[in-house]
N, C-alpha and C positions, 0 to 999 in steps of 0.2 A: 504494500500500500504506500509506503514512504517513497519508493522509487517512482510509482505512478504519479503521486502528488507532486514530486519534484519535477518530473518531466512535464506535467501539465502546467505547473507554475512557470517554468521557463518558456514553454511554447505559447501560453495564453496571456502572459502578463502584458503584452503589447495591446491586447484587446480589453484590458482592465478586468480580467477574470481572476478572482482570488482562488487560491488553492490551499487548503489546510486539511489536517487529519485530526479527528477527535476519536481517541481510543480510551474510554473512561475506565476500563477494567470492571471489576465486580460492582454492580449497581443494584439497588433495591428494586427489583422488578420480579415478575413471576419466573422468568428465566434465571435471574440471579439467585432466587431462592432455591430453584431446582438444582442449580450448579452447586450451591453451598451444601445442600443435602446430599447430592449424589457424589460429588468429587471430594468434598471436605468433611462429610459426615456430621454436619451441624444442622439441627432442625430450625434454629432461629438465626437468620442471616446477621442479625445485630450482635451475635456472639463473636463475630469477626471484627467488630468495630475497633477493638484495642490493637489488633494487628494491622490495621489499615494505616497508610502513611499520615493521614490527617485525623486519626482517632475515631473515624466512623466510615462506614461504607457509603459510597456515593449514592445520591438519589437522582431520579430523572430531572428534577429541578436544577441540580448542580450541573448536569450535562447540558441542559438547555441554557443555563447562564453562560457557559463557555461558548456555545455555538452563537448565542445572541451577541456576545462580545466580538467574536471573530468576524461576524458579518456586519458589524456596526461601524460607523464612522469614528468611533472612539478607539478603534484598533489602530495603533500607530504603524504596524507592519502588516498590511493586508494579506501578505503571503509570508508564512514563517520563513525566517532566514537565520543564518548562523548555525552553529553546531547544535544548539538547543534553543527553542523558544519557550517562553513561559506565559501562562495566562492566569491572571488572578481571578478567583471565583470564590465568593463568600469568605474572604479573608485568608484563603489558602493559595499558594502558588502551585499551579499544576504544570508539571513538565509536559511539553508538547513534543511531537515527533521531530526527528532530525531532518534538516533540509539544508540546502546550500544556496538558496536564492537570496 
């Protein structure tokens, strides 16, 4: 996905098209709950809060906040650039995918 996003970013930036990747990891959804149960053996996804980088499992609202920021005019780098980009969401800094644009 990162290679595809980087290629699209390089090819489409002249047309003003933004390219970013959002890969939130474990999120409180039905699928996330099934994954927590099946792969990690926990019945309550929130039992994994303490082991999450920000002290809790992400919610769909967290993911939506990142996407909203990425597509907004408040985003100073419309396409991720540098070795790592970060996006602040709800007081946490979320590492975004690698790119070279």
